[in-house]
Wavefront OBJ file of the C-alpha trace (Angstrom):
o trace
v 0.000 0.000 0.000
v 1.277 3.438 -0.907
v 2.282 5.759 1.885
v 0.772 9.096 0.874
v 2.334 10.936 3.807
v 5.836 9.982 2.623
v 4.976 10.890 -0.959
v 3.738 14.265 0.244
v 6.952 14.849 2.240
v 9.040 13.845 -0.788
v 7.061 16.088 -3.122
v 7.301 18.988 -0.669
v 11.082 18.582 -0.465
v 11.268 18.882 -4.264
v 8.781 21.733 -4.557
v 10.284 23.832 -1.770
v 13.966 23.301 -2.508
v 13.645 23.567 -6.302
v 10.827 26.135 -6.319
v 8.627 24.102 -8.624
v 5.043 22.867 -8.692
v 3.794 19.329 -7.894
v 2.454 18.900 -11.442
v 6.004 19.392 -12.791
v 7.641 16.605 -10.733
v 6.888 13.547 -12.897
v 9.848 12.962 -15.195
v 11.900 15.783 -13.640
v 15.634 15.247 -14.002
v 18.756 16.965 -12.673
v 19.356 20.234 -14.544
v 15.973 20.085 -16.328
v 15.087 23.304 -14.551
v 17.309 26.207 -13.586
v 16.797 25.673 -9.845
v 18.101 22.082 -10.005
v 21.761 22.931 -10.368
v 24.517 21.776 -8.003
v 23.432 24.185 -5.254
v 19.779 23.277 -5.718
v 20.744 19.609 -5.554
v 22.299 20.074 -2.114
v 19.219 22.010 -0.944
v 17.072 19.136 -2.201
v 19.196 16.505 -0.425
v 19.073 18.494 2.817
v 15.281 18.764 2.527
v 14.901 15.025 1.854
v 17.211 14.116 4.742
v 15.296 16.391 7.090
v 11.884 15.174 5.927
v 12.745 11.511 6.483
v 15.274 11.920 9.335
v 18.030 10.140 7.408
v 21.623 10.775 6.359
v 22.127 9.790 2.741
v 25.389 8.224 1.596
v 27.520 10.230 -0.829
v 26.979 7.734 -3.668
v 23.209 8.026 -3.243
v 23.376 11.825 -3.217
v 25.303 11.756 -6.498
v 22.993 9.075 -7.915
v 19.796 10.998 -7.242
v 19.436 12.235 -10.793
v 15.669 12.361 -11.187
v 12.436 12.573 -9.235
v 11.651 8.908 -9.941
v 15.161 7.624 -9.211
v 15.131 9.435 -5.879
v 12.056 7.473 -4.851
v 13.821 4.229 -5.843
v 16.899 5.110 -3.775
v 14.823 6.006 -0.719
v 12.713 2.848 -1.035
v 15.605 0.461 -1.585
v 18.229 1.873 0.766
v 16.421 3.884 3.432
v 13.199 1.906 3.963
v 10.983 4.799 2.892
v 7.732 3.451 1.497
v 5.796 5.320 -1.160
l 1 2 3 4 5 6 7 8 9 10 11 12 13 14 15 16 17 18 19 20 21 22 23 24 25 26 27 28 29 30 31 32 33 34 35 36 37 38 39 40 41 42 43 44 45 46 47 48 49 50 51 52 53 54 55 56 57 58 59 60 61 62 63 64 65 66 67 68 69 70 71 72 73 74 75 76 77 78 79 80 81 82
């Protein structure tokens, strides 16, 4: 069963740190929008870590290259259910 609360937290982390709208998240990739540059990426990681009370490994931070892939990483490595 999907965890809508976690999806909402994840979406909020993206929307707030990258200053975008929820309807723009599907298919969003690193550097697709101006706000998702290297600085925006670190803001996003900080927001995700805070939202889920986790510390992501460096490889996972580098690997998080899209909205969808981020969900995969969190599900597989940090036990976050969506």
